[in-house]
N, C-alpha and C positions, 0 to 999 in steps of 0.2 A: 652605352652613353651616347648621346646624339648632339650633333652640331647646334650650337645657339645660333648660328648665322641662316643654316638651311635646313636643319632638323634631320639630316642624313648621318649614317653611322660614323663613330669616331674610332679609328684605330690607334693602338699604342706603337709608337716608332721611337727609335733611340737615335739621337743625332748630336752634333757638335752644337754647342751654345756658347757664343763669344760675348763676353762681357768687357766693357771698357769703363774703367774706374780711373777717372783722371788721365794721369800718364801710364797707368798700369792696364795690361790685357791680360785676361783669363779665357783660355779656351778649354771648356768642360766638355770632354767627350763622353759619349754614351748617355746623355741626358734624356730622359723619358718625357715625351710629349704626347698629346692625343692629337691626331691629325684627322681631318675630315675626308672621308673617301670620295666625297663629291667635290667639294670647293677648296679643299686643300688647307682652310682655316687651321691655326694651331692654338692648342691651349695647353697650360701647364697646371697641374693640380697644385692645391694649396701647400702640402706637404713639400713637394718638389720646390716650389717657390721658397719656402722658409730654410730649406738646406741650401739653395743657391745663395741666399742672403747671409747665412752663417760663413759659407766660403768666401763671399765678398768681404766681410769683416775681418776674417783671419787674414786675407791677402793685403788688405788695406793697412794693417798693422806692421807689415814686413817692408824690407827693402827691394822685395823682388818686383821687377817690372813687367815681366812676361812669365806666365805660368801655364802649363799644360797638365790638366788633371783629368782623372776619370770619376765621373760622378758615382760609379759603383763602389767607390772607396770611402764613400761617406754615409 
């Protein structure tokens, strides 16, 4: 896969993704991203984005204010 910005190689990296939903914070560890080897631009696959949306929906319905979760659990 190539970067949409500079047409260089994209590598898969796993990193923390922090989400803020109103007064709630979700720290999602080991989230897969594509990162450009040249310009460091980051991209998320659609399937990853959909999983993140499901996690947001789950947390939004709870009284949890801060959550630390591992993406690999979903």
